Structure formats: C-alpha cells, structure tokens
C-alpha positions in Angstrom: 17.2 43.1 184.5 14.2 41.6 183.7 13.4 40.3 180.6 11.3 42.8 179.1 13.9 45.5 179.8 16.6 43.4 178.2 14.8 43.3 175.0 14.0 47.2 175.1 17.7 47.9 175.7 18.3 45.6 172.5 15.7 47.4 170.7 17.3 50.8 171.3 21.1 49.4 170.4 19.6 48.3 166.8 17.7 51.8 166.0 21.4 53.1 164.4 22.5 49.9 162.8 18.8 50.3 161.1 18.7 53.9 160.7 22.7 53.4 158.6 21.5 50.3 156.6 18.4 52.2 155.5 20.7 55.6 154.6 22.9 53.1 153.0 20.2 51.9 150.5 19.2 55.7 150.2 16.0 55.5 151.9 15.9 58.9 153.9 18.8 60.3 152.1 18.9 63.3 150.6 22.5 61.7 148.9 22.4 61.1 145.6 25.0 58.5 144.4 25.5 60.2 140.9 26.0 63.8 142.5 29.4 65.4 141.5 31.2 67.4 144.1 30.2 70.6 141.8 26.6 69.4 141.7 26.5 69.1 145.3 27.9 72.7 145.7 25.1 74.0 143.4 22.6 72.1 145.3 23.9 74.0 149.2 23.4 77.3 147.0 27.3 77.7 146.3 28.9 78.9 143.5 30.7 76.8 140.6 34.2 77.8 139.4 32.8 81.0 137.5 30.6 84.0 139.4 28.5 83.9 136.4 27.6 82.5 133.2 26.3 84.2 130.1 24.0 82.2 127.7 22.6 83.3 124.4 19.1 82.4 122.6 16.6 83.5 120.1 13.2 84.7 120.8 12.0 81.5 119.1 10.1 78.3 119.7 12.8 76.2 118.1 14.9 78.0 121.0 12.2 76.5 123.6 14.8 74.6 125.9 16.5 77.9 126.6 12.7 80.0 126.4 11.8 77.5 129.1 14.8 76.7 130.8 15.4 80.1 131.9 11.8 81.4 132.4 11.3 79.1 135.3 14.5 78.9 136.5 15.4 75.5 136.0 18.9 76.3 134.7 19.8 78.6 137.3 18.8 75.8 140.0 21.3 73.8 138.7 24.0 76.5 139.0 23.1 77.0 142.2 25.3 80.7 143.6 27.0 81.2 140.2 24.6 83.6 138.1 22.8 82.8 135.2 23.0 86.1 132.5 21.2 85.6 129.3 21.0 87.5 126.1 18.5 87.4 123.2 19.7 87.7 119.4 17.9 87.7 116.0 20.3 86.1 113.7 23.1 83.2 113.9 25.7 85.0 112.9 25.5 87.8 115.5 25.3 85.3 118.0 28.4 83.6 116.9 30.3 86.8 116.9 29.6 87.2 120.2 30.7 83.8 121.2 34.0 84.8 119.4 34.2 88.0 121.2 33.7 86.4 124.7 30.3 88.4 125.1 28.5 85.1 125.8 29.9 81.8 126.9 27.3 79.4 126.1 24.6 79.6 123.3 21.9 78.0 121.9 22.0 78.4 118.1 21.3 76.6 114.6 23.3 74.2 112.6 24.7 76.2 109.8 25.8 79.3 112.1 27.6 76.7 114.2 29.4 74.9 111.1 30.1 78.6 109.8 31.7 79.3 113.3 34.0 76.4 113.6 35.0 76.2 109.9 35.8 80.2 109.9 37.8 79.6 113.1 39.5 76.5 111.8 37.9 74.7 114.3 39.3 77.1 117.5 36.4 78.9 118.5 33.2 76.4 119.7 32.3 73.2 120.7 28.6 71.7 120.2 27.8 70.2 123.3 24.1 69.4 123.0 21.1 69.1 120.9 18.0 71.0 121.8 15.6 70.9 119.4 14.1 69.0 116.3 11.6 70.2 113.3 9.7 73.4 113.5 10.2 74.7 110.0 7.9 74.6 107.3 7.5 76.5 103.6 4.4 78.6 104.0 3.0 80.0 100.5 0.2 82.1 99.3 -2.5 79.5 98.3 -3.8 81.9 95.5 -0.2 81.8 93.9 1.1 78.6 95.0 -0.9 75.4 94.9 1.9 72.8 94.4 5.8 72.3 94.5 6.3 72.9 90.9 4.3 76.3 91.1 7.3 77.6 93.2 9.5 78.0 90.5 9.3 81.8 89.0 8.3 83.0 92.8 9.8 84.9 95.5 10.2 82.9 98.4 11.9 84.6 102.2 14.5 83.3 103.9 15.6 84.2 107.7 19.1 85.3 106.5 21.7 84.2 103.6 23.4 81.4 104.7 21.5 80.3 107.5 19.9 76.9 108.4 16.6 77.8 106.5 18.3 79.7 103.7 20.7 76.4 103.2 17.6 74.1 103.5 15.7 75.9 100.9 18.5 76.2 98.7 19.1 72.6 98.6 15.2 71.7 98.2 15.4 74.5 95.1 18.5 72.3 93.9 16.3 68.8 94.2 13.9 70.2 91.9 16.5 70.6 89.1 16.3 74.3 89.2 19.2 76.8 89.2 19.7 80.0 92.1 22.4 81.7 92.6 23.4 81.2 96.3 25.0 84.8 96.5 22.5 87.1 95.1 19.5 84.5 95.4 18.3 85.1 91.8 17.5 82.8 89.6 14.4 79.8 88.6 13.0 81.2 92.3 14.4 84.4 93.9 15.4 84.1 97.2 14.4 87.1 99.4 16.5 87.1 102.7 14.3 88.9 105.3 14.1 89.1 108.7 11.8 86.9 110.5 10.4 89.8 112.4 10.1 91.8 108.9 8.4 88.2 106.9 4.7 88.4 107.9 4.3 92.0 106.8 6.3 91.3 103.4 3.9 88.2 103.3 0.7 90.2 103.7 1.6 92.9 101.4 2.4 90.5 99.0 6.1 91.4 98.2 7.4 87.6 98.6 5.0 84.7 97.8 6.0 82.5 100.3 8.3 81.8 102.9 10.8 79.5 104.3 10.8 79.6 107.8 11.0 78.5 112.0 8.3 78.7 114.2 6.4 80.5 115.1 6.6 82.7 111.9 5.5 79.6 110.2 2.3 79.6 111.9 2.1 83.7 111.8 2.2 83.4 108.0 -0.3 80.4 108.3 -2.5 83.1 110.2 -2.3 85.8 107.7 -4.0 83.2 105.0 -0.7 81.2 103.9 -1.1 77.3 103.6 1.6 74.8 104.9 3.0 73.5 101.5 6.1 71.8 102.9 7.2 70.5 106.3 11.0 70.3 106.4 10.4 67.2 108.9 9.5 65.0 105.9 12.6 65.3 104.0 14.4 63.7 106.8 14.8 60.4 108.0 12.4 59.7 110.9 11.4 63.0 110.3 14.1 64.2 112.8 17.0 67.2 111.8 18.5 69.3 114.1 17.2 72.7 114.0 19.0 73.9 117.6 22.4 73.0 119.1 24.1 74.1 122.2 27.4 75.7 121.5 30.2 76.7 124.2 33.0 78.6 123.8 36.2 76.4 124.1 38.2 78.6 126.4 34.8 78.9 128.9 34.7 74.8 128.4 38.4 74.2 129.4 38.1 76.9 132.2 34.8 75.9 133.8 33.6 72.5 132.9 31.3 72.2 136.0 29.5 75.2 135.0 29.1 73.6 131.3 27.9 70.5 132.8 25.4 72.4 134.9 24.0 74.3 132.3 23.5 70.9 130.4 22.1 68.9 133.4 19.3 72.6 133.7 19.2 71.9 129.5 18.5 67.8 130.1 16.4 68.3 133.1 14.3 71.2 131.5 13.4 68.9 128.0 12.4 66.2 130.6 9.9 68.7 132.0 8.7 70.0 129.2 7.9 66.5 127.8 5.9 65.7 131.0 4.1 69.1 130.9 3.7 70.3 127.6 1.1 72.6 128.0 2.9 74.3 131.6 5.8 74.6 128.8 4.1 76.2 126.3 2.5 78.6 128.6 6.2 79.2 129.8 7.8 79.6 126.6 5.1 81.9 125.6 5.5 84.2 128.9 9.1 84.3 128.2 8.4 85.5 123.9 6.3 87.9 125.5 8.8 89.5 128.3 11.4 89.5 125.3 9.1 91.0 122.6 6.6 92.4 124.3 3.6 90.5 123.2 2.6 87.0 123.9 1.7 84.5 120.9 -2.1 84.4 119.7 -3.4 81.0 120.4 -4.1 80.4 116.1 -0.4 80.9 116.0 1.1 79.3 119.4 -0.7 76.2 119.3 0.7 74.6 115.9 4.2 76.4 116.5 4.4 74.5 119.2 3.1 71.0 117.9 5.8 71.1 115.4 9.0 70.8 117.6 10.6 68.6 119.2 13.0 69.5 122.4 15.9 67.0 122.4 19.3 66.1 124.1 20.5 64.4 121.2 22.6 66.7 118.6 21.4 64.9 115.9 25.0 65.0 114.6 24.1 62.8 111.0 21.5 65.5 110.2 24.3 68.1 110.7 26.8 66.4 108.7 24.0 66.6 105.9 23.5 70.1 106.1 27.3 71.1 105.9 26.8 68.9 102.5 23.6 70.5 101.5 25.7 73.9 101.7 28.7 73.0 99.9 26.2 71.6 97.0 24.7 75.6 97.5 28.0 77.2 97.0 28.0 79.0 100.2 30.6 76.8 101.9 33.5 74.7 101.0 33.9 71.3 101.8 34.7 71.3 105.5 36.2 69.0 108.1 33.9 69.0 111.2 35.8 66.4 113.3 35.7 67.5 116.7 33.1 70.1 116.3 31.4 67.6 119.0 32.1 67.3 122.7 29.5 65.1 124.3 31.4 63.7 127.5 29.6 66.4 129.8 26.1 65.7 128.0 26.7 61.9 128.1 28.1 62.4 131.9 24.7 64.1 132.9 22.6 61.4 130.7 24.0 58.8 132.8 23.2 60.4 135.9 19.9 60.8 134.9 19.4 57.3 133.9 19.2 58.0 130.0 21.2 56.6 127.2 24.1 58.3 126.2 24.4 60.1 122.8 26.4 59.9 119.8 28.6 62.5 117.4 28.6 60.4 114.5 32.3 60.1 114.1 32.2 64.1 114.3 33.2 64.1 118.2 36.7 65.1 120.1 39.0 62.7 119.6 
C-alpha cells in the first residue's frame, strides 16, 4: 500500500472519533445537558403525565406573561402533546374558587387572593410556584377635584373589589395618611367604592367617582379620559418592586403532575425572557390577545404608558407578599396568617438553573 493510501485510510478512521468528540462537546448535537426526560418528551411532541392542563388568567396587562405566552404558543411549546386550555377571569376570588373546585389547575393571580385562598384552606389548596409581574398599579384622579394627596380625603375613590390586591393597598395608604375608613363598608374619611375595572372608566367619566387605585390598563384608560396619575404604587416599595401577579397551582395537581407544572413554568420563564428581548413585539402580542379576549385592542395612548409601567419577573418577590399580608391584617380584612409553606419554588429554581439564571428566594415562607 502506498504512503498516500495509508494516509487516506487513517483519515477515514479518524472521522468517527472526531465526530464523537465534537458531539461530546455539544457541537452539532441536539442534546441539551440540562434536558430532563419530561422535557425531551415534550420536545418530541409526546404527552407529559396529563392529557391537558387548564390555566386561568385575567385579560389584564399585569398578566402579560400568560397573555403573551398563550398568544405566541410559548407555553404550549414546552408542553409537547399535553394540551393547554385557558380560561379568563375578571376577579381573583372567582379564580381561586375555580382552582378549589378543580376547574383550573394553574392560575396567574394577584397576591391578596392567593393569600386569602391559602389561609381559608388552612394551607391545603394551593402553592405559589413563581412570580410573574411587578408594578402596573396607579392612583389616578380627576385633576379638577384632586391636586395633592391631601385632597383625596373626603373623595370617592374606586378599587376593583373588596379585599383584592389594589383594595388592600389603597386602604393601607389611607391609614398611612392618618385617615380612617371602614374596610368592610368602604365608608369613612375616604369613600372606597368597589367597582369592576370594566365599569370604572365610565364611572370616572360620569363623575360618580373622583379617582381610582387600579391596575393597568385601567389606570391608563382613566388618564386617556382626562385623569392624572397622582401616585404610582411602585414609589411606595423598596427598589420600586412589588408583586402584582403570581403563578399558583393546585396542590393536588402539583403532586400528581410535577412534570406538567415544570413545563408550564419553563414556558413562563422563556416567555418573560422573550418579552424582555422583544418588548415591542410582546406589547403588540399582548394587545392582540386582549382584542381576541375582549373584542377590541387598546389604543396607543392607553397601551404604551400601561405597558411601560409593568415589569415581568420570575421572582415572586416574596418579601413584598408578606408585607401585603400585613397590610390586609392592619386594614382589618384578614386575621394574622401563617404563610409558612405558601411557596414551593423547587421546580422554578430547577428551570432557572437549566436556563442559566440565578435561583429565587421564598423569604422563609417556602415549603419545609
């Protein structure tokens, strides 16, 4: 055999070894070293341990993760052959009822309904498994009637629902001013008028309320009607961060289908990353979802400022949830709760690690 032939054979023999070495380093390989068996099944289009998962969320921009994740198919992508089935709600208590009744498995929801649901069931019905959004809540007033915080005294201010997250925040703010209002009736130095967010803009326009402490996009709708932002709630919190939306799961579903919960959380984390990387596309996607759900898209003068004030986050900002519980207690809407165990961030931190992100903390309120 000639020297040239021997060199050719040696080169051919080396090819499989080189290919194997490159594969082992991850080059040209589809394998992800952090991919779990469940993730591999989902990627291949197989079902996970459940045929479907039922999620719930609000048609609000504060639920942007769910709006965009559902609209863009980013959550469904992580579920493979397990079908995502979504239902929308207008109030936290009704979503908690649905979770308790087994009508939904996972929900995007505000901190106060999550706390109330956990306390009323004595810790038996839900777990908070992730954060979702911070901010996006404002006190908007009629500038002809109110020009300073002191002017709020004696006025009629709307909140979405008795005991909901914004209602508790407003009652706490009233108390910080040294004023008194009965938390049950809403009567006192300030009249708290519990009004559905859908109705609040018309109530404001007609003059039946003088302002509202509300989430986006309702706050920006009021501004478009001539209102003025008197206070952004984020200014009341350290670093301007406070939880406005969590992801909760039925404990039964979590115990039976942890792979499905993990897939939804991966979809949530990847949706938040996509929103951060593509803010304009994400804003348009959220608006398209709102149009699909409510029949009309938001105009730019409402959508743009509303979107700008919300921050999606995987971190549940647990210390702020604990503070919100304290506010509800101080307002007389809640007996002092034991929230130990309300969080189970095990699967979220598993997903974050696989995504190369830092773990998040439950502020000593995690599952023991």
